[in-house]
C-alpha positions in Angstrom: -20.4 105.3 47.9 -18.8 102.3 46.1 -15.3 103.5 46.9 -16.3 103.8 50.5 -17.5 100.1 50.5 -14.4 98.9 48.7 -12.2 100.8 51.1 -14.0 99.2 54.1 -13.7 95.7 52.5 -10.0 96.3 51.9 -9.4 97.5 55.5 -11.3 94.5 56.9 -9.9 91.8 54.5 -10.0 89.0 57.0 -13.5 89.7 58.2 -14.7 90.0 54.5 -13.0 86.8 53.6 -14.5 85.0 56.6 -18.0 86.2 55.7 -17.6 85.1 52.1 -16.4 81.6 53.3 -19.2 81.4 55.9 -21.8 82.3 53.2 -20.3 79.7 50.9 -20.6 77.0 53.6 -24.2 78.0 54.4 -25.0 77.8 50.6 -23.3 74.4 50.4 -25.2 73.0 53.4 -28.5 74.3 51.9 -27.8 72.5 48.6 -26.9 69.3 50.5 -30.2 69.5 52.5 -32.2 70.0 49.3 -30.5 66.9 47.8 -31.1 64.8 50.9 -34.7 65.8 51.0 -35.3 65.1 47.4 -33.6 61.6 47.7 -35.7 60.6 50.8 -39.1 62.0 49.8 -41.2 60.7 46.9 -43.1 63.1 44.7 -46.8 62.2 44.6 -46.9 62.1 40.8 -44.8 62.9 37.7 -41.9 61.3 36.1 -38.4 60.5 37.2 -35.6 63.0 36.5 -34.1 62.3 33.0 -30.5 61.2 32.5 -28.1 64.1 32.6 -27.3 63.8 28.9 -31.0 64.5 28.1 -31.3 67.6 30.3 -30.9 71.2 29.1 -28.5 73.5 30.9 -31.4 75.1 32.8 -32.7 71.7 33.9 -29.2 70.7 35.0 -28.9 73.8 37.1 -32.3 73.1 38.6 -31.2 69.5 39.5 -27.9 70.7 41.0 -29.7 73.1 43.4 -33.0 71.4 44.0 -32.2 67.7 43.7 -33.8 64.9 41.6 -37.4 63.9 41.2 -38.3 60.4 42.4 -42.0 59.4 41.9 -43.6 57.0 44.4 -43.2 53.5 43.2 -46.3 51.5 42.3 -46.6 47.8 43.1 -48.5 46.0 40.3 -47.7 42.4 41.2 -48.2 39.9 44.0 -46.5 36.6 45.2 -49.2 34.6 43.3 -47.3 35.4 40.1 -44.4 33.5 41.4 -46.6 30.5 42.4 -46.5 31.3 46.1 -49.6 30.9 48.3 -50.3 34.2 50.1 -53.0 36.0 52.1 -53.6 39.8 52.0 -53.5 41.2 55.5 -54.8 44.7 56.3 -54.0 46.5 59.5 -55.2 49.9 60.8 -52.9 51.8 63.1 -54.0 53.8 66.2 -53.6 57.0 64.2 -55.9 55.8 61.4 -53.2 54.8 58.9 -54.2 51.8 56.8 -51.4 49.3 56.0 -51.6 46.3 53.7 -49.2 43.4 53.5 -48.9 39.8 52.3 -48.6 36.8 54.6 -46.7 34.0 52.9 -46.8 30.8 54.9 -43.4 29.0 55.3 -42.9 26.0 53.1 -43.2 23.5 56.1 -46.6 25.0 57.0 -47.9 24.4 53.5 -47.0 20.7 53.8 -48.2 20.3 57.3 -44.7 19.6 58.7 -43.2 20.8 61.9 -40.7 23.6 62.2 -37.4 23.4 64.0 -35.1 20.5 64.7 
């Protein structure tokens, strides 16, 4: 049976090579997709991927094929720490998502001046 397969591969060299190249391109695109997904989607919890020097060989292989881990950033400060006046504004979207932001009045508004010239 193996001789038969090898004989078929030898007779159809161009087709075999084309299939190997096609498989390699598909694999390369899959790896690129995994990296793009990992770089654009935060993980809910956990720690950031370590520096490459600190990773074992198995962890490096995992990062090469699966991408890095980026945890969702936490905001633990506000404009008040910089001495800026601000108001917390909360909005609810039509689909029920709750958004929170800061309104920082412009410097002229704080002094009661007019905007524009």
